[in-house]
Residue, then its C-alpha position, 0 to 999 in steps of 0.5 A: m687460641k690460648v692453652p694452659e701453659k703449665r699443668r697444675k700438679v695435684d697429689v690425688v684427684v677423684l672423679s666419679d659419675v662421668h657417665l660416658g655414653t649418655y647424652g648428659c655427659h660433659a666429656k669436652e669439659l672433662l677433657q679440658y680439666l684432665k689436660s689442665i692437671n698433672p696428678k700423681t694418683l687418679v681415682l675413677n670412683g665409679d660410673i665412668i662408663d655408663i654400661w647400663q645405657f650404653s648404645k652403639r648409636y651414641w658414642p661421640k668422638s668427645h667421649m672416645k677422646v676422654v677414654k684415649y686420654l685416660l689411657s695415655l695417663i696410664s701409659k705414662n705410669v700415672k697411678v690410676y684406680y678404677v673403682t666400680g660403680n652401679h652403672d659399670e657394675m659389669l666390671r666387678r667380675f674383673v676386680g683385681f685386674k691390672l694393666g700397667s699402672l691401672k688397677l680395677v677395684n671395688k674400693v681403695l684405701l689410700e695412705l696420704e702424705d700427711g699419714k691419714k687414711a682415705w677410704i674411697f668407694h662409689g657408694d651404691v652399696f648403701d642404695v636400697t633401690m639398687q639392692h632390691s629393685k635394680w630394674l627400678a633404678k635402671l628405669g630411673a636412670i633412663g628418666y634422669d637421662m631424658l630429664i637432662l635432654i629436656n634441661r638442655f633444650a630449656n637452657f637453649i631457650s633460656e639463653k638464646v631467646f630470653r637471654k637468661g642463665k642456665l637452669s638445672l631442673s633435676k637439681k630443683i627437683k632433688n632440692s625440693v623433694k624431702s625424701a631426696i634430701k633425707f636420702i642424701d643425709n642418710f647416705e652421708q651419715t651411713a658412710a661416715d659411721i662406717g668410716i669412723n668405726n674403721g678408724y679412717d680419717y676421710v671417707v670419699c664417695g660418689h653415686i649421689h651426684h652431690p659434691e660435698i666436703k664436711t665433718i660428720n660426727s657420731a657418738e664414736g668420733s668424727i670424720l671428714y666426708l667427701n663426695s666428688g659430685d659428677w660430670i652431668e650437672n655439677l662438673t666437679a672433682l675432688e683434689y688433695n694437695d699439700g694435706a688438704w682437700r678441695i672441690y674443683q668446680h669447672k664452671e668457676d675455673e676462670q683460668m680454664m683455657t680452650e684445649e689445643p686444636e687437634e686433628d678432627l679424627s673420626t671415631h674409628q680413627l680414635f679407636d685405632n689410635l687407642l689400640q696402638e697406644f694400648n699395644l705400646m703400654k708396658i704391662 
């Protein structure tokens, strides 16, 4: 079985909307990606663990492996920022907490090697539904998770029975509903306007599961808007290297090899190993 011979060096990696603990999370693919890179700084930009929908009945080994691998990066002194999102908002009461090279924050202002500033935050602060009807947002999250399950079944039928490619029902719905398109446009413009007013060069968000890199203009100036997408549908991340940003797309990565074979541990064994690694970390 082939494995990556050398991990790719990246200055900054931004991940968001992983939603560990839900059926839609592509944890195996995420672990493949994480094992293929060697980042100097890793920004986990919200909704990494889906506390809204967390259930003891569903926590696969692949999800625990992602947590364990992230912890191993911290133990190796990779600078990691965990930016809180709406699905892991419970962590906001612990903002400022540090553990080794990990820091829990609501936002990050990175000064990059090219001298430019990147303002990084999840983006749910712009969501009116989150501010005024949190119960409706949580109901929508459950519905989205159900749609992902239906989508997986539809893809199984499409590939195995009809020999056709994969479908994305949620993408089709979002792209066909004018209000959803308008929401994305308003979200991007609002984030850009605030970034421009503060004199930042880049504004980096998550939340809306829509990977993007584009220049947005206003009467006050312009800014490069970026969104890291998600690991539910798009399987994307943002990478900054040698003064430039790009969107990493797992499905287009032909060089991605299968991960190294490893001992198939139970969830309890993985958790025990995680605790052992935790105890060995330098605080």
